[in-house]
C-alpha positions as CSV (number, residue, x, y, z in Angstrom):
1,M,0.0,0.0,0.0
2,Q,1.4,3.4,-1.0
3,H,0.9,5.3,2.2
4,H,2.7,8.4,0.8
5,Q,-0.4,9.1,-1.3
6,W,-2.0,10.5,1.8
7,R,0.3,13.5,1.9
8,T,-1.6,15.8,-0.3
9,I,-2.2,19.6,-0.1
10,G,-5.7,20.8,0.7
11,A,-7.6,23.8,1.8
12,I,-10.7,24.3,3.9
13,G,-12.8,21.2,4.2
14,L,-16.0,20.1,5.8
15,G,-16.3,16.8,7.6
16,L,-19.4,14.8,8.4
17,G,-18.4,14.0,12.0
18,V,-20.3,10.7,12.5
19,M,-19.8,8.0,15.2
20,L,-16.6,6.2,16.0
21,L,-13.9,8.5,14.6
22,A,-16.1,11.6,14.6
23,G,-14.6,15.0,13.9
24,P,-16.6,18.2,13.9
25,S,-19.9,18.2,12.1
26,G,-20.0,20.5,9.1
27,A,-22.0,18.8,6.3
28,N,-25.2,20.2,5.1
29,P,-28.4,18.4,6.2
30,P,-29.4,15.6,3.9
31,Q,-31.7,16.7,1.2
32,P,-35.1,15.2,0.6
33,L,-35.5,13.4,-2.8
34,P,-37.4,15.6,-5.3
35,V,-39.6,13.8,-7.8
36,P,-40.6,15.9,-10.8
37,L,-44.2,15.7,-11.8
38,A,-44.6,15.8,-15.6
39,Q,-47.8,16.5,-17.5
40,S,-49.3,14.8,-20.5
41,A,-49.3,16.5,-23.9
42,P,-50.4,20.2,-23.3
43,T,-53.9,21.1,-24.3
44,S,-54.0,24.6,-22.9
45,E,-51.8,27.7,-22.6
46,A,-51.3,26.9,-18.9
47,E,-50.2,23.3,-19.7
48,A,-47.9,24.6,-22.4
49,L,-46.2,26.9,-19.9
50,L,-45.9,24.0,-17.5
51,E,-44.1,22.0,-20.2
52,R,-41.9,25.0,-20.9
53,G,-41.0,25.2,-17.2
54,L,-40.0,21.5,-17.1
55,T,-37.8,22.0,-20.2
56,L,-36.1,25.0,-18.5
57,I,-35.5,23.0,-15.3
58,Q,-33.8,20.3,-17.3
59,S,-31.5,22.9,-18.9
60,G,-30.6,24.4,-15.5
61,Q,-32.6,27.7,-16.0
62,V,-34.3,27.6,-12.6
63,E,-35.4,31.3,-12.4
64,A,-37.0,31.2,-15.9
65,A,-38.7,27.9,-15.0
66,I,-40.1,29.5,-11.8
67,S,-41.6,32.3,-13.9
68,S,-43.1,29.8,-16.3
69,F,-44.6,27.7,-13.5
70,Q,-46.0,30.8,-11.9
71,E,-47.7,31.9,-15.1
72,A,-49.2,28.4,-15.6
73,A,-50.6,28.4,-12.1
74,Y,-52.0,31.9,-12.5
75,L,-53.8,30.9,-15.7
76,D,-55.1,27.6,-14.2
77,N,-55.2,27.5,-10.4
78,D,-56.5,23.9,-10.5
79,L,-53.4,22.7,-12.4
80,A,-51.7,20.8,-9.6
81,P,-48.5,20.0,-11.5
82,A,-47.8,23.7,-12.0
83,H,-48.0,24.4,-8.3
84,Y,-46.0,21.2,-7.5
85,N,-43.2,21.9,-9.9
86,L,-43.1,25.5,-8.8
87,G,-42.6,24.2,-5.2
88,L,-39.7,22.0,-6.3
89,A,-38.0,24.8,-8.1
90,L,-38.5,27.2,-5.2
91,R,-37.0,24.7,-2.8
92,Q,-34.1,24.2,-5.1
93,Q,-33.5,27.9,-4.7
94,G,-33.7,27.7,-0.9
95,Q,-37.1,29.6,-0.8
96,L,-38.6,27.2,1.7
97,Q,-41.7,29.1,2.8
98,E,-42.6,29.9,-0.8
99,A,-42.0,26.3,-1.7
100,A,-44.3,25.1,1.1
101,N,-47.0,27.5,-0.1
102,A,-46.7,26.1,-3.6
103,F,-47.0,22.5,-2.4
104,W,-50.0,23.5,-0.3
105,R,-51.7,24.9,-3.4
106,A,-50.9,21.7,-5.2
107,I,-52.7,19.8,-2.5
108,Q,-55.7,22.1,-2.7
109,A,-55.9,21.5,-6.5
110,D,-55.5,17.7,-6.0
111,P,-56.1,16.4,-2.5
112,N,-54.8,13.0,-3.5
113,L,-51.5,14.1,-4.8
114,A,-49.3,12.1,-2.4
115,I,-46.0,13.4,-3.7
116,A,-47.1,17.0,-2.9
117,Y,-47.8,16.0,0.7
118,S,-44.3,14.4,0.9
119,N,-42.5,17.5,-0.4
120,L,-44.6,19.8,1.7
121,G,-43.5,17.8,4.7
122,A,-39.9,17.9,3.5
123,S,-40.0,21.7,3.1
124,L,-41.6,22.1,6.6
125,W,-38.8,20.0,8.1
126,E,-36.1,22.0,6.3
127,G,-37.8,25.1,7.8
128,G,-37.7,23.6,11.3
129,N,-41.4,22.7,11.6
130,R,-40.9,19.0,12.5
131,D,-44.4,18.2,13.9
132,Q,-46.3,19.5,11.0
133,A,-43.8,17.8,8.6
134,I,-44.6,14.4,10.1
135,N,-48.3,15.0,9.7
136,Y,-48.0,15.7,6.0
137,L,-45.5,12.9,5.4
138,E,-47.8,10.3,7.2
139,R,-50.7,11.6,5.1
140,A,-48.6,11.0,1.9
141,I,-48.0,7.4,2.9
142,E,-51.6,6.9,3.8
143,I,-52.6,8.0,0.3
144,Q,-49.8,6.1,-1.5
145,P,-48.1,3.5,0.7
146,D,-45.5,2.6,-1.9
147,L,-44.2,6.2,-2.2
148,G,-40.6,5.7,-1.3
149,N,-39.9,9.4,-1.3
150,A,-42.4,9.9,1.6
151,H,-40.8,7.1,3.6
152,Y,-37.4,8.6,3.1
153,N,-38.4,12.1,4.0
154,L,-40.2,10.8,7.1
155,A,-37.1,9.0,8.1
156,L,-35.1,12.3,8.0
157,V,-37.6,13.9,10.4
158,Q,-37.6,10.9,12.7
159,M,-33.8,10.9,12.8
160,D,-33.9,14.6,13.6
161,L,-36.2,13.8,16.5
162,G,-34.0,11.0,17.7
163,E,-36.7,8.4,16.9
164,Y,-34.1,6.0,15.5
165,D,-36.1,2.8,15.6
166,A,-38.9,4.4,13.6
167,A,-36.3,5.9,11.3
168,L,-34.8,2.5,10.7
169,V,-38.2,1.1,9.6
170,S,-38.9,4.1,7.3
171,L,-35.5,3.8,5.7
172,Q,-35.9,0.0,5.2
173,A,-39.1,0.8,3.4
174,A,-37.5,3.6,1.3
175,T,-34.7,1.3,0.2
176,R,-37.2,-1.3,-0.9
177,L,-39.4,1.1,-2.7
178,T,-36.7,3.3,-4.3
179,P,-33.9,0.7,-4.8
180,R,-31.7,2.8,-7.0
181,A,-31.6,5.9,-4.8
182,P,-28.3,6.1,-2.9
183,E,-29.5,8.3,0.0
184,P,-31.8,5.9,1.8
185,H,-29.0,3.3,1.8
186,F,-26.6,5.8,3.2
187,H,-28.9,6.9,6.1
188,L,-29.8,3.3,6.7
189,G,-26.1,2.7,7.2
190,R,-26.1,5.5,9.7
191,M,-28.9,3.9,11.6
192,Y,-27.1,0.6,11.7
193,M,-24.1,2.4,13.0
194,Q,-26.2,4.0,15.7
195,R,-27.3,0.5,16.8
196,G,-23.7,-1.0,16.6
197,D,-24.7,-3.3,13.7
198,L,-21.4,-2.6,11.8
199,G,-21.8,-5.4,9.3
200,D,-25.2,-4.2,8.1
201,A,-23.8,-0.6,8.1
202,I,-21.0,-1.6,5.8
203,A,-23.4,-3.3,3.4
204,S,-25.6,-0.2,3.4
205,F,-22.7,2.2,2.7
206,E,-21.4,0.0,0.0
207,A,-24.9,-0.1,-1.6
208,A,-25.0,3.7,-1.5
209,I,-21.6,3.9,-3.2
210,D,-22.7,1.4,-5.8
211,R,-25.5,3.7,-6.7
212,F,-23.4,6.9,-6.5
213,P,-19.7,6.3,-6.8
214,Q,-18.8,9.9,-5.8
215,Y,-20.7,9.7,-2.5
216,V,-17.9,11.0,-0.3
217,E,-19.8,10.8,3.0
218,A,-20.6,7.1,2.3
219,Y,-16.9,6.4,1.8
220,Y,-16.1,8.2,5.0
221,N,-18.7,6.4,7.1
222,L,-17.7,3.1,5.4
223,G,-14.2,3.7,6.7
224,V,-15.6,4.4,10.2
225,A,-17.5,1.1,10.2
226,L,-14.6,-0.8,8.9
227,Y,-12.4,0.7,11.6
228,G,-14.9,-0.4,14.2
229,Q,-14.5,-4.0,12.9
230,S,-10.7,-3.6,13.1
231,Q,-10.4,-3.9,9.3
232,Y,-7.8,-1.1,9.3
233,E,-6.4,-1.6,5.8
234,A,-9.9,-1.6,4.3
235,A,-10.8,1.5,6.4
236,L,-7.7,3.3,5.0
237,D,-8.9,2.5,1.5
238,A,-12.3,4.0,2.2
239,F,-10.8,7.1,3.8
240,R,-8.5,7.5,0.8
241,E,-11.4,7.3,-1.6
242,A,-13.1,10.1,0.4
243,T,-10.1,12.4,0.1
244,T,-9.7,11.5,-3.6
245,I,-13.2,12.7,-4.2
246,N,-12.8,15.7,-1.9
247,P,-9.2,16.5,-1.1
248,T,-10.3,18.8,1.7
249,Y,-12.4,16.3,3.6
250,T,-10.6,16.9,6.9
251,N,-12.3,14.2,9.0
252,A,-11.1,11.5,6.6
253,Y,-7.5,12.6,7.1
254,Y,-7.9,12.7,10.9
255,S,-9.6,9.2,10.9
256,A,-6.9,7.8,8.7
257,G,-4.3,9.1,11.1
258,L,-6.0,7.2,13.9
259,T,-6.1,4.1,11.7
260,F,-2.3,4.4,11.1
261,I,-1.8,4.5,14.8
262,Q,-3.7,1.2,15.1
263,L,-1.4,-0.2,12.4
264,R,1.6,1.2,14.4
265,D,2.8,3.1,11.4
266,Y,3.6,6.2,13.4
267,E,5.5,8.0,10.6
268,E,2.4,7.9,8.4
269,A,0.2,8.8,11.3
270,E,2.3,11.8,12.1
271,G,2.2,13.1,8.5
272,I,-1.5,12.8,7.9
273,L,-2.4,14.1,11.4
274,N,-0.3,17.2,10.7
275,H,-2.1,17.6,7.5
276,A,-5.5,17.3,9.3
277,K,-4.3,19.8,11.9
278,T,-3.4,22.3,9.2
279,L,-6.8,22.0,7.6
280,Y,-8.6,22.4,10.9
281,I,-6.6,25.6,11.6
282,T,-7.3,26.9,8.1
283,Q,-11.0,26.4,8.6
284,N,-10.9,28.1,11.9
285,N,-11.7,25.0,14.0
286,P,-9.4,25.4,17.0
287,Q,-11.1,22.6,19.1
288,W,-10.4,19.9,16.5
289,A,-6.9,21.3,15.8
290,A,-6.3,20.8,19.5
291,N,-7.7,17.3,19.4
292,T,-5.4,16.5,16.5
293,Q,-2.4,17.9,18.4
294,A,-3.3,15.6,21.3
295,Q,-3.2,12.6,18.8
296,L,0.2,13.9,17.5
297,D,1.5,14.0,21.1
298,R,0.3,10.4,21.5
299,V,2.0,9.4,18.3
300,A,5.3,10.9,19.5
301,A,5.0,9.0,22.8
302,L,4.3,5.7,21.1
303,A,7.1,6.2,18.6
304,A,9.6,6.8,21.5
305,Q,8.8,3.6,23.2
């Protein structure tokens, strides 16, 4: 194994900070899974505007798409897909209250539109309204029990509330109903880690990576789980993949340093921990810079024995 590959130059990085080798938490909250709602061949001006908005979204022109969806909804207030897709576009722009309002109007136009309930719940959760979020997500599942999006979004709220057993059940449903989506597998792995089921956690993180090979957080948490099973070389491979995808993923360097300590490779441990310390200082994180220095002191003492 070419350990010298670890000694790369990086800048400010954000770490996930999960479980066994946790560093400071800095990742954004997991994002609910949006499901675009298309319309059949347009038969009115409002529907034509809706189709135009969907085309603009696909080409990355979100602001123009929002305008098109707004026009469609103005011309036909009962056109639920116009309100729904407007909500998705607004949430993509971080306009959570406006997105929630649009999803609410979609529900008024079509009270059985389960996906609108799901995304309304997701927007409310993102805005900090967890209790209402659960109500709408449970309503989505009541209307459409096989809606994997709703089970996944419900799991996010349940995790936020510390309801881990319920979240585990919701994520298991989400992975079954949306088998190609990487996020449910990743968060299912986190729940298995929470329970100490490292074998199942490893399988879940590997499933997430299989579906999204650039999933840096999945590689990092895979490394953490492998470390917990004393599979140190495999853990190093996972941490290395994380830093290959994101060379400034500070926690992966820190965790790799701890792994080298377990392997009694103190020279490599010193090099990578110094790199992690530099990154923590650069990102103005003195607490974890100090924690890393404590590990460097430990390495010096071990090497002197």
